[in-house]
C-alpha positions as CSV (number, residue, x, y, z in Angstrom):
1,M,0.0,0.0,0.0
2,D,1.5,3.4,-1.0
3,N,2.1,6.1,1.7
4,K,-0.6,8.4,0.5
5,L,-3.3,5.8,0.7
6,L,-1.9,4.7,4.1
7,E,-2.0,8.3,5.5
8,K,-5.6,8.8,4.2
9,N,-6.8,5.6,5.8
10,A,-4.8,6.1,9.1
11,I,-7.0,9.1,10.0
12,R,-10.2,7.1,9.3
13,F,-8.8,4.1,11.2
14,W,-7.8,5.9,14.4
15,S,-11.1,7.8,14.5
16,R,-12.8,4.4,15.0
17,V,-10.7,3.5,18.1
18,Q,-11.6,4.2,21.7
19,R,-8.4,4.8,23.6
20,S,-7.9,4.2,27.3
21,N,-5.0,3.6,29.7
22,N,-5.3,-0.1,29.0
23,C,-6.5,-1.5,25.7
24,W,-7.5,0.6,22.7
25,I,-10.8,-0.9,21.5
26,W,-12.0,-1.1,17.9
27,T,-15.5,0.4,17.9
28,R,-16.8,-0.6,14.5
29,G,-17.5,-3.9,12.6
30,K,-15.9,-7.1,13.8
31,F,-15.2,-10.6,12.5
32,P,-17.1,-13.4,14.2
33,E,-14.0,-14.2,16.5
34,G,-14.2,-10.6,17.8
35,Y,-11.3,-9.1,15.8
36,G,-12.0,-5.7,14.4
37,A,-12.7,-5.4,10.7
38,F,-11.4,-2.5,8.6
39,R,-11.9,-2.1,4.9
40,V,-9.5,-0.3,2.6
41,G,-10.9,-0.4,-0.9
42,K,-11.9,-3.9,-1.6
43,K,-9.6,-5.4,0.9
44,S,-10.7,-6.3,4.4
45,W,-8.1,-6.1,7.2
46,R,-8.2,-7.3,10.8
47,A,-7.9,-4.0,12.7
48,H,-5.1,-5.1,14.9
49,R,-3.0,-6.1,11.9
50,F,-3.7,-2.7,10.2
51,S,-2.7,-1.0,13.5
52,Y,0.6,-2.8,13.4
53,L,1.1,-1.8,9.8
54,L,0.5,1.8,10.6
55,T,2.8,1.9,13.6
56,Y,5.7,-0.5,12.8
57,G,5.4,-1.3,9.1
58,D,4.2,-4.3,7.1
59,P,4.4,-7.6,9.1
60,G,4.6,-9.6,5.9
61,S,3.6,-13.2,6.3
62,L,4.0,-13.1,10.1
63,C,1.0,-13.1,12.4
64,V,0.2,-10.2,14.6
65,L,-0.6,-11.5,18.2
66,H,-2.0,-9.8,21.3
67,K,-0.2,-9.6,24.6
68,C,-3.4,-8.5,26.2
69,D,-5.5,-11.4,24.9
70,N,-8.3,-9.0,23.7
71,P,-9.2,-9.5,20.0
72,S,-10.8,-6.0,19.8
73,C,-7.6,-4.3,21.0
74,V,-5.6,-2.4,18.4
75,R,-3.1,-0.7,20.8
76,P,0.3,-1.0,19.1
77,D,2.3,-1.8,22.2
78,H,-0.1,-4.7,23.0
79,L,0.8,-6.3,19.7
80,F,3.7,-8.5,18.7
81,L,4.8,-10.6,15.7
82,G,5.0,-14.4,15.6
83,T,4.9,-17.3,13.2
84,R,1.8,-19.4,12.7
85,K,3.3,-21.9,15.1
86,D,3.8,-19.1,17.7
87,N,0.2,-18.0,17.1
88,N,-1.2,-21.5,17.7
89,Q,0.9,-22.1,20.8
90,D,-0.1,-18.7,22.2
91,S,-3.7,-19.4,21.5
92,A,-3.5,-22.8,23.2
93,R,-1.6,-21.4,26.2
94,K,-4.4,-18.9,26.6
95,G,-7.0,-21.7,26.5
96,H,-8.7,-20.6,23.2
97,R,-8.1,-23.7,21.2
98,R,-8.9,-27.3,21.6
99,G,-6.8,-28.4,18.7
100,P,-7.5,-31.6,16.8
101,P,-5.1,-33.7,18.8
102,S,-7.0,-33.2,22.0
103,C,-10.6,-33.7,20.8
104,L,-10.3,-37.3,19.9
105,T,-9.4,-40.2,22.1
106,P,-6.8,-42.8,20.9
107,S,-9.5,-45.4,20.4
108,Q,-11.6,-43.0,18.3
109,V,-8.5,-42.3,16.1
110,C,-8.0,-46.0,15.6
111,R,-11.7,-46.6,14.8
112,I,-11.8,-43.7,12.3
113,R,-8.8,-45.1,10.4
114,R,-10.3,-48.6,10.4
115,L,-13.6,-47.2,9.1
116,Y,-11.8,-45.4,6.3
117,R,-9.9,-48.5,5.4
118,H,-13.3,-50.3,5.1
119,N,-14.5,-47.8,2.5
120,F,-16.5,-45.4,4.7
121,T,-16.2,-41.9,3.2
122,Q,-14.7,-39.1,5.2
123,R,-18.1,-37.4,5.2
124,Q,-19.8,-40.4,6.7
125,I,-17.1,-40.7,9.4
126,A,-17.3,-37.0,10.2
127,K,-21.1,-37.2,10.6
128,R,-20.8,-40.3,12.8
129,Y,-18.3,-38.6,15.1
130,R,-19.7,-35.1,14.8
131,I,-16.4,-33.7,13.7
132,S,-15.4,-31.8,10.6
133,Q,-14.4,-33.7,7.4
134,T,-11.1,-31.8,7.5
135,L,-10.3,-33.4,10.9
136,V,-11.2,-36.8,9.5
137,W,-8.8,-36.1,6.6
138,A,-6.0,-35.1,9.0
139,V,-6.6,-38.3,11.0
140,V,-6.7,-40.8,8.0
141,N,-3.7,-39.1,6.3
142,I,-1.8,-39.2,9.6
143,R,-1.3,-35.5,9.7
144,I,-2.2,-35.6,13.4
145,H,-2.1,-38.3,16.0
146,K,1.0,-39.7,14.3
147,S,1.9,-42.0,17.2
148,I,-1.5,-43.7,17.3
149,F,-2.1,-46.7,15.1
């Protein structure tokens, strides 16, 4: 994004933020997970990511994480960069994710793989266990639960 467009949108962006001594809260539209949504042209940004861009520069492919654990916060000194792995670990540490490895028991993993070997479709298995087809795919292709057979 060029500097002129960035400056123009910076004024509009910061006018939608409620500042306090703690978190700076995004006051406009939000994504379902609670992260602020900010549109520049046809592109939709997560507000905390745009805040980081305005203050520190383009984070590139890195994730912008929250120290404060508040998805609506856009305060620059509450934000830091990390990889996807860092983001997943941070989220798990804060108790936000029950990742795929923890939602199935070892016996369920074995049964899912057995059903798949016996020509059940991933969709049928997902419906039976009330899990996503993506999770079934990860189990049967041994992307998760690698130590369980």
